[in-house]
Structure formats: C-alpha cells, structure tokens
C-alpha positions as a Markdown table, in Angstrom:
| # | Residue | x | y | z |
|---|---|---|---|---|
| 1 | Met | -12.8 | -19.6 | -25.9 |
| 2 | Gln | -12.7 | -23.0 | -27.3 |
| 3 | Ala | -13.7 | -21.7 | -30.8 |
| 4 | Ala | -10.8 | -19.4 | -30.7 |
| 5 | Gln | -8.5 | -22.1 | -29.7 |
| 6 | Arg | -9.6 | -24.2 | -32.5 |
| 7 | Asp | -9.1 | -21.3 | -35.0 |
| 8 | Leu | -5.5 | -20.7 | -33.6 |
| 9 | Ala | -4.6 | -24.4 | -33.7 |
| 10 | Gly | -5.8 | -24.5 | -37.4 |
| 11 | Val | -3.6 | -21.3 | -38.3 |
| 12 | Met | -0.8 | -22.9 | -36.5 |
| 13 | Ala | -0.9 | -26.1 | -38.2 |
| 14 | Ala | -1.1 | -24.4 | -41.7 |
| 15 | Leu | 2.0 | -22.3 | -40.6 |
| 16 | Ala | 3.8 | -25.4 | -39.4 |
| 17 | Arg | 3.3 | -27.0 | -43.0 |
| 18 | Glu | 4.5 | -23.9 | -44.6 |
| 19 | His | 7.4 | -23.7 | -42.4 |
| 20 | Pro | 8.2 | -27.1 | -40.8 |
| 21 | Asp | 11.9 | -26.3 | -39.7 |
| 22 | Ala | 10.8 | -23.2 | -37.8 |
| 23 | Leu | 7.4 | -24.1 | -36.3 |
| 24 | Gly | 7.5 | -27.9 | -36.3 |
| 25 | Gly | 6.2 | -29.1 | -33.0 |
| 26 | Arg | 5.0 | -26.0 | -31.6 |
| 27 | Thr | 1.6 | -25.0 | -30.3 |
| 28 | Val | -0.4 | -22.0 | -29.6 |
| 29 | Thr | -2.8 | -21.4 | -26.6 |
| 30 | Ala | -5.6 | -18.9 | -26.3 |
| 31 | Met | -6.1 | -17.2 | -23.1 |
| 32 | Pro | -8.1 | -14.0 | -21.9 |
| 33 | Leu | -6.3 | -10.8 | -22.2 |
| 34 | Lys | -6.7 | -10.1 | -18.5 |
| 35 | Asp | -4.8 | -13.3 | -17.6 |
| 36 | Ala | -2.1 | -12.7 | -20.3 |
| 37 | Leu | -1.5 | -9.2 | -18.9 |
| 38 | Leu | -1.9 | -9.7 | -15.2 |
| 39 | Gly | -1.0 | -13.2 | -14.5 |
| 40 | Asn | -0.3 | -13.9 | -11.0 |
| 41 | Met | -0.2 | -10.1 | -10.0 |
| 42 | Lys | -3.7 | -9.8 | -8.7 |
| 43 | Ala | -2.7 | -10.0 | -5.1 |
| 44 | Thr | 0.0 | -7.5 | -5.4 |
| 45 | Leu | -2.4 | -5.0 | -7.4 |
| 46 | Thr | -5.0 | -5.6 | -4.9 |
| 47 | Gly | -2.5 | -4.5 | -2.1 |
| 48 | Leu | -1.4 | -1.6 | -4.0 |
| 49 | Leu | -5.0 | -0.4 | -4.4 |
| 50 | Ile | -5.6 | -0.8 | -0.7 |
| 51 | Ala | -2.4 | 1.1 | 0.1 |
| 52 | Val | -3.4 | 4.1 | -2.1 |
| 53 | Ala | -7.0 | 4.1 | -0.8 |
| 54 | Leu | -5.6 | 4.3 | 2.8 |
| 55 | Leu | -3.0 | 7.0 | 1.8 |
| 56 | Leu | -6.0 | 9.0 | 0.2 |
| 57 | Val | -8.2 | 8.7 | 3.4 |
| 58 | Asp | -5.2 | 9.6 | 5.7 |
| 59 | His | -4.6 | 12.8 | 3.4 |
| 60 | Gly | -8.3 | 13.7 | 3.6 |
| 61 | Ala | -8.3 | 13.4 | 7.5 |
| 62 | Asn | -5.1 | 15.5 | 7.6 |
| 63 | Leu | -6.7 | 18.2 | 5.5 |
| 64 | Ala | -9.7 | 18.2 | 7.7 |
| 65 | Leu | -7.9 | 18.5 | 10.8 |
| 66 | Leu | -5.7 | 21.4 | 9.4 |
| 67 | Met | -9.0 | 23.2 | 8.4 |
| 68 | Leu | -10.3 | 22.5 | 11.8 |
| 69 | Ala | -7.2 | 23.8 | 13.6 |
| 70 | Arg | -7.2 | 27.1 | 11.3 |
| 71 | Tyr | -11.0 | 27.6 | 12.3 |
| 72 | Met | -10.4 | 27.1 | 16.0 |
| 73 | Glu | -7.5 | 29.7 | 15.8 |
| 74 | Arg | -9.8 | 32.1 | 14.3 |
| 75 | Ala | -12.9 | 31.5 | 16.1 |
| 76 | Pro | -12.3 | 34.6 | 18.6 |
| 77 | Glu | -12.1 | 36.7 | 15.5 |
| 78 | Leu | -15.3 | 35.2 | 14.0 |
| 79 | Ala | -17.2 | 35.4 | 17.2 |
| 80 | Cys | -19.6 | 38.3 | 17.3 |
| 81 | Asp | -20.7 | 40.1 | 20.5 |
| 82 | Pro | -24.4 | 41.4 | 20.2 |
| 83 | Pro | -23.7 | 45.3 | 20.0 |
| 84 | Ser | -21.1 | 45.1 | 17.3 |
| 85 | Cys | -23.0 | 42.4 | 15.6 |
| 86 | His | -26.2 | 44.9 | 15.4 |
| 87 | Ala | -23.9 | 47.7 | 14.2 |
| 88 | Arg | -22.5 | 45.6 | 11.4 |
| 89 | Ala | -26.1 | 44.3 | 10.4 |
| 90 | Arg | -27.4 | 47.9 | 10.2 |
| 91 | Ser | -24.4 | 49.3 | 8.3 |
| 92 | Ala | -24.7 | 46.3 | 5.9 |
| 93 | Ser | -28.2 | 47.1 | 5.4 |
| 94 | Thr | -28.1 | 50.8 | 4.7 |
| 95 | Pro | -27.9 | 51.9 | 1.2 |
| 96 | Val | -24.8 | 53.7 | 0.1 |
C-alpha cells in the first residue's frame, strides 16, 4: 500500500507541476477498494445480511409446515388397510 501511495504522490506532483493553477496544493491518498466502496456501511450491510438470512429461514419453515399440513390432511387417503394393500400388491405384480 505504501508503494502505491508513493507512486500516486509522484504522479500527482508531476501533474501539479504541469497544471499549478488547477492542481496546486492538492494531494492524493491510496486506500483499499473495499474501504472506498463500503466505507462505514459494514454494520448496515451485516444487519441486512442477517435480516435476509432470517427471512429465508422463516420461509423454509413455512414451506415445511405447509407440506406437513397437506400430508396430514391426506394421511387417511394414503393409509392402507391390509386386505386392500394385498390386492393392490397382487394387481401391480401381475403382468398385463
């Protein structure tokens, strides 16, 4: 990072010599791209990430409960008493 800062300072000094009225007294600072883009938004973005994760968990639980409710509603249809189960098994195993 210090090497980049030195290079930028050299370039800025050369430009200030070429254009003293526009760039005189100005300086340049090198900083990591992450810091330049996010700045002090880290806490906000972390909170947003946690909120989205909780929303996904909530929707997943909701979907699981809906599927369970549908299964419980259809459980009597899916239940099989022994005589009809054997008849179904025999009819499924006989060739057509």
